[in-house]
N, C-alpha and C positions, 0 to 999 in steps of 0.2 A: 203515154199520152194517147188517149183515144178520141176519135172524132166521129161524128155522124155527118156524112156527106149528103148534101141535098143535090137535086138534079142540076141546079144552077152553079155548082161549085166544082172546081178542079181538085182531084186528089193527087195528081202526078206532080203538081208544082211544089208540093211540100218537100220534095227531094232537094230543092234549091234554096230553102230558107231554114233558118234555125229558130227554134222556139225560145223566147227569153221572157223572163219575169223580173220586175223590180218596181220600185216606187217612184222612179224618176219621171219628170214631165217629158212627154214625147208627143209627136203629132203623126197621125196616120197619113201616109202619102196618097191615099186614095180618097178618103172622105174629108181629110184635113181637120178632123176633130182633134183637139188637144186634150190629152188625158193627163191628169195629175194624181199621183199616188199620195198616200197618207199613212203615217204610222201612229198608232195609239200606244204610247209607252205603258199606260196603265192596263190595257187589255189588247194584247197583240192579235186576238181573234178579230178585232175590228179594223185591222190594217187593210188598206186598199192597195193591192198589188196587181199590176196589169200584165196579162199574158198577151204576147203578140209575136208576129214573125219579123225577123230581120234578114235582109238580103245581104249578099256578099259585099255590096257597095255601101252597106251601113244604113240604108233607108229602112223604115219600119212601117208596118201596116197591121190593122186589126186582122185577126185570123180570117173571119168571114169575108171582110172586104177583099183581102188578097185572093182567097180561093174563088170568089165570084169574078174578080177582075181577070184572073188567069184563065178562067173558063171562056171568057169572051175575047181576051186580048193575046193569050198565049203566055208562056213562061217568060217573065221579065220583071223589070222595075218600072213603075209608072213614070218615074223621073229620068232614069238612065237608059231605058230601052230594053230590048230583048236580051235574054241570057242564053248563051249557047249551052246545049244539053251535053256538056262534057263532064268527065269525072272530076276534074279540078274545080268545077263550079258547084258540085254537089256538097251537101252537108252530111257529116257522119252523125246519124241520130243516136248512136251509142255514146259518143263523146261530145256531141253538140258543137263541133267545130267544122269549119270548111276545109276541104282537101287542098293540097298545094301549099 
């Protein structure tokens, strides 16, 4: 997974979120936009699958929303609060699972 980081985005915060994709309906904790995926059985290339970040608490956010929010607010969840920068709160980017 490669990202281009803009000046208004945090790249350190991604150590505390995991990248997920699926077609399920979800809501961004930052902008509150509800996203709905879709599958096209006749042509899977037309599937709408959302990529986003999920925090250890289970809350989710658009990738850019989260990186911008963390740049101004620090590492944490908009709903649950700050996340301690401890190893057990980090995600393993090889296995896409949280430690601990």
